C-alpha positions in Angstrom: 22.8 29.5 31.8 22.7 32.7 29.8 25.8 34.6 28.6 25.5 37.3 31.3 25.4 34.7 34.2 28.7 33.8 36.0 30.5 30.8 34.7 31.2 27.6 36.7 34.8 27.9 37.9 36.7 24.6 37.8 40.1 23.2 38.6 41.7 20.0 37.3 44.0 17.8 39.5 46.2 15.6 37.3 47.6 16.6 33.9 48.7 13.2 32.6 48.0 11.4 29.4 44.2 11.3 29.5 43.7 14.7 31.0 44.2 16.4 27.7 40.7 15.1 26.6 39.3 16.6 29.8 40.9 20.0 29.2 39.7 20.0 25.6 36.1 19.1 26.6 36.0 21.8 29.3 37.2 24.4 26.8 34.1 23.6 24.7 31.5 23.9 27.5 30.4 27.6 27.6 29.4 27.6 31.2 32.8 26.4 32.4 36.0 28.4 33.0 39.0 26.5 34.3 41.0 28.7 36.6 43.6 26.3 37.9 45.3 22.9 37.4 47.7 20.9 39.4 50.2 18.1 38.9 53.3 16.8 40.7 55.1 17.6 37.5 54.7 21.4 37.6 56.2 21.8 34.1 53.5 19.5 32.7 50.8 21.4 34.5 52.1 24.7 33.3 52.3 23.4 29.7 48.6 22.4 29.7 47.6 25.6 31.5 49.3 27.7 28.8 47.7 25.6 26.0 44.2 25.8 27.4 44.4 29.4 28.9 44.2 28.3 32.5 45.5 31.1 34.7 47.1 29.2 37.5 49.2 26.0 37.7 50.3 24.3 41.0 52.3 21.2 42.1 50.3 20.8 45.4 46.6 20.3 45.1 46.0 21.3 48.7 47.7 24.6 48.2 45.8 25.1 45.0 42.5 24.5 46.7 43.3 26.9 49.5 44.8 29.7 47.4 42.1 29.6 44.7 39.3 29.3 47.3 40.6 32.5 49.0 41.0 34.5 45.8 38.5 36.3 43.6 37.9 33.2 41.4 36.4 30.9 44.0 36.0 27.4 42.8 32.7 25.7 42.0 34.0 22.2 41.2 37.1 20.0 40.9 37.9 17.5 38.2 40.1 14.6 39.6 42.2 12.9 36.8 44.7 11.0 38.9 45.5 7.4 39.6 43.0 5.4 41.7 45.3 5.1 44.7 45.3 8.9 45.1 41.5 9.5 44.9 40.5 9.0 48.6 42.8 11.6 50.0 41.9 14.1 47.2 38.2 13.5 47.6 38.5 14.1 51.3 40.2 17.5 50.8 37.7 18.6 48.1 34.7 17.4 50.2 36.1 19.3 53.3 35.9 22.5 51.2 32.3 21.8 50.1 33.1 21.6 46.4 31.4 19.6 43.7 33.6 17.0 42.0 33.8 14.7 39.1 36.4 11.8 39.6 37.9 9.6 37.0 37.2 5.9 37.2 38.5 3.6 38.8 37.5 5.2 42.0 40.0 3.2 44.2 42.2 0.2 44.2 39.6 -1.8 46.1 35.8 -2.0 46.3 35.9 -1.1 50.0 37.9 2.0 49.4 35.6 3.0 46.6 32.6 2.7 49.0 34.5 4.9 51.5 35.0 7.6 48.8 31.3 7.6 48.0 30.5 7.9 51.7 32.9 10.8 52.1 31.1 12.8 49.3 27.7 11.8 50.7 28.5 12.8 54.3 29.7 16.2 53.0 26.6 16.6 50.9 28.6 17.7 47.8 27.7 16.8 44.2 29.8 13.8 43.1 30.0 12.1 39.7 32.2 9.3 38.5 33.8 10.1 35.1 32.7 6.9 33.4 32.4 8.0 29.8 31.7 4.8 27.8 28.0 5.0 28.4 28.2 8.5 26.9 29.6 7.3 23.6 27.2 8.5 20.9 26.5 5.0 19.6 25.4 3.7 23.0 23.2 6.7 23.5 21.7 6.0 20.0 21.2 2.3 20.7 19.4 3.1 23.9 17.0 5.4 22.0 16.4 2.7 19.4 15.6 0.1 22.2 13.2 2.5 23.8 11.3 3.0 20.4 10.8 -0.7 20.1 12.2 -0.8 16.5 13.4 -4.4 17.2 10.9 -5.4 19.8 10.1 -4.7 23.4 12.3 -7.3 25.1 16.1 -7.4 25.3 17.4 -10.9 24.8 21.2 -10.6 24.5 23.9 -8.0 24.5 27.1 -9.4 23.0 30.3 -7.3 23.1 33.5 -8.4 21.3 36.5 -6.2 22.2 40.1 -6.6 20.8 42.3 -3.7 21.8 45.6 -5.1 20.7 47.8 -2.8 22.8 49.0 -5.5 25.2 51.2 -7.9 23.3 55.0 -8.0 23.1 57.8 -7.1 25.4 57.0 -3.4 25.3 53.3 -3.7 26.0 51.7 -0.5 27.5 55.0 1.3 27.8 54.2 4.0 25.3 50.9 5.1 26.8 50.2 3.8 30.4 53.2 1.8 31.6 51.8 1.2 35.1 49.4 -1.2 33.5 52.2 -3.7 33.4 52.4 -4.0 37.2 48.7 -4.1 38.0 47.6 -7.3 39.6 44.1 -6.8 38.2 44.1 -5.3 34.7 41.5 -6.3 32.1 38.3 -6.1 34.2 39.5 -3.5 36.6 40.8 -1.1 34.0 38.7 -2.0 30.8 35.9 -4.4 31.7 34.4 -1.9 34.1 33.4 0.2 31.0 31.5 -2.7 29.5 29.8 -3.5 32.9 28.6 0.1 33.2 27.5 0.2 29.5 25.6 -3.1 29.9 23.8 -1.7 33.0 22.9 1.4 30.9 21.5 -0.7 28.1 20.2 -3.8 29.8 19.5 -2.8 33.4 20.9 -4.2 36.7 22.9 -7.4 36.7 21.8 -10.3 38.9 24.6 -12.8 38.5 27.8 -13.4 36.5 30.1 -16.1 35.4 33.7 -15.2 34.3 36.9 -16.8 33.1 40.2 -14.8 32.9 43.6 -15.5 31.4 47.0 -13.8 31.1 48.4 -14.2 27.6 51.4 -11.8 27.8 53.9 -13.1 30.4 55.5 -9.7 30.9 52.5 -8.2 32.7 51.2 -9.0 36.2 47.4 -9.0 35.6 44.9 -10.7 33.3 44.6 -9.4 29.7 41.9 -11.7 28.3 38.5 -12.8 29.5 35.0 -14.0 28.7 31.9 -13.5 30.9 28.2 -14.1 30.9 25.9 -11.7 32.8 22.2 -12.2 33.7 20.1 -9.1 33.9 17.4 -8.8 36.5 14.8 -8.1 33.7 15.7 -11.4 32.0 18.2 -10.5 29.3 21.8 -11.7 29.1 25.1 -10.0 28.4 28.1 -11.7 26.8 31.5 -10.1 27.3 34.4 -11.3 25.1 37.5 -9.1 25.5 41.3 -9.2 24.9 43.9 -6.5 25.2 46.4 -9.0 23.6 44.9 -9.8 20.2 44.3 -7.1 17.7 41.2 -5.6 16.0 40.8 -5.2 12.2 39.4 -1.6 12.7 41.2 1.4 11.2 41.0 2.9 14.7 40.5 0.3 17.4 40.1 3.0 20.0 37.1 4.6 18.4 34.3 2.2 19.4 36.8 -0.2 21.2 34.8 -3.1 19.7 31.6 -4.4 18.3 28.2 -4.9 19.9 25.3 -7.2 18.9 21.9 -6.4 20.5 19.3 -9.2 20.0 15.7 -8.5 20.9 12.4 -10.3 20.5 11.8 -8.3 17.3 15.2 -8.3 15.7 18.8 -7.1 16.1 20.9 -4.0 16.3 24.6 -4.0 15.4 27.3 -1.6 16.3 30.3 -1.6 13.9 33.9 -0.6 14.3 33.3 2.8 12.5 30.5 3.8 14.9 27.8 2.8 12.3 24.6 1.2 13.5 22.5 -1.3 11.5 19.0 -2.4 12.2 17.6 -5.8 11.2 14.0 -6.5 12.2 13.0 -10.2 12.1 12.3 -11.3 8.5 13.7 -8.1 7.0 16.9 -7.0 5.4 19.5 -5.3 7.5 19.6 -1.5 7.0 21.9 1.3 8.1 20.6 3.7 10.8 21.2 7.3 9.9 23.0 9.3 12.5 26.4 11.0 12.7 28.7 10.2 15.6 31.4 12.7 16.4 35.0 12.0 15.5 36.4 14.7 17.8 38.3 14.0 21.0 38.1 10.5 22.5 35.7 7.7 21.4 33.0 9.8 19.8 33.6 12.8 22.0 32.3 10.9 25.0 34.5 12.9 27.5 32.7 16.0 26.4 29.3 14.3 26.7 30.1 13.0 30.2 31.3 16.4 31.4 28.4 18.1 29.7 26.1 15.8 31.8 28.0 16.9 35.0 27.6 20.6 34.2 23.9 20.2 33.4 23.4 18.7 36.8 25.3 21.5 38.5 23.4 24.2 36.6 20.0 22.7 37.2 20.6 21.7 40.8 19.7 18.1 40.0 22.7 16.1 41.2 21.3 12.7 40.3 24.0 12.0 37.8 23.8 8.8 35.8 27.1 7.7 37.2 26.8 9.1 40.7 28.6 7.4 43.6 25.8 4.9 44.7 25.1 3.9 41.1 28.7 3.4 40.2 29.2 1.1 43.2 26.8 -1.3 41.5 29.2 -1.5 38.5 32.1 -2.2 40.9 30.0 -4.9 42.7 29.6 -6.7 39.3 33.4 -6.3 38.7 34.2 -7.9 42.0 31.7 -10.7 41.3 33.6 -11.4 38.0 36.9 -11.7 39.8 35.3 -14.1 42.4 33.8 -16.2 39.6 37.1 -16.4 37.8 38.6 -17.9 41.0 35.6 -20.1 42.0 34.6 -21.3 38.5 30.9 -20.7 39.5 28.2 -18.1 39.1 28.5 -15.2 41.5 26.1 -12.5 42.6 27.2 -8.9 42.8 
């Protein structure tokens, strides 16, 4: 899109904690101009609108959609950054107006409602992408490229992720950032593990079956905070998930990569380290650093910007087959649900 072409005009619904990363990313995408934002807390919406030069702030998203749609700055897309239990109603309103949308994960409190949301967007024939940004972190994009070059062989054997977030121990767990985590009946897999599921699908392909064990280590919360899982890929590889929000990482910034990843292939191994560095170790050779420079801007390697850039590229090109479109993301949710079933049954489950 050249400089003399009109910009894509967007609006953001939800101005809570994580939305700041969204606003910052939109401000650095030349084709986008945010013209409105909305939050039940109007002062908070006005504050972000002022900071990021957004002309209009509202406390009712329906009124925002109607007023902006009737004005000179007609909307092209909506960014939904609210809690999962609000998404279905918002998606319905946006779809009814024929607007493209990008919606934060999780899509909904249940898998059935998530499927209903995807169906709403499909029936309205509007572009729809789930804002699942972990697969857009620069180290995973780089690892994908390395796998495709065959630098450590042509067959994936094992993906092994070890994640220690350390934000969920103690009496005041989660209160300073996202206090509603404390009351969620499903926490670790629903809120965090879904990222790894989607990233594993990006790197290893579709998942055929899963075994999972979940625990709650902090008694002050409702849901699980620790888990291990084994996932079998359709193409023959295996994924190992080892995660805890209770125990801590040794990383200077645990929220940069959110953990470590070991990738074993038939010709060697790749390793992702806490600082975003990647090392390569072909079989029979010494491990070496892989030269690349992941961003330190924004959230987790600037992955919010990369995800939103992907969305914009799809809108501009007219190719709306986003990596995390609705049908694709339902596959990640199906794996998530299989993990919960396995944790109850103690047996392997199919998505």
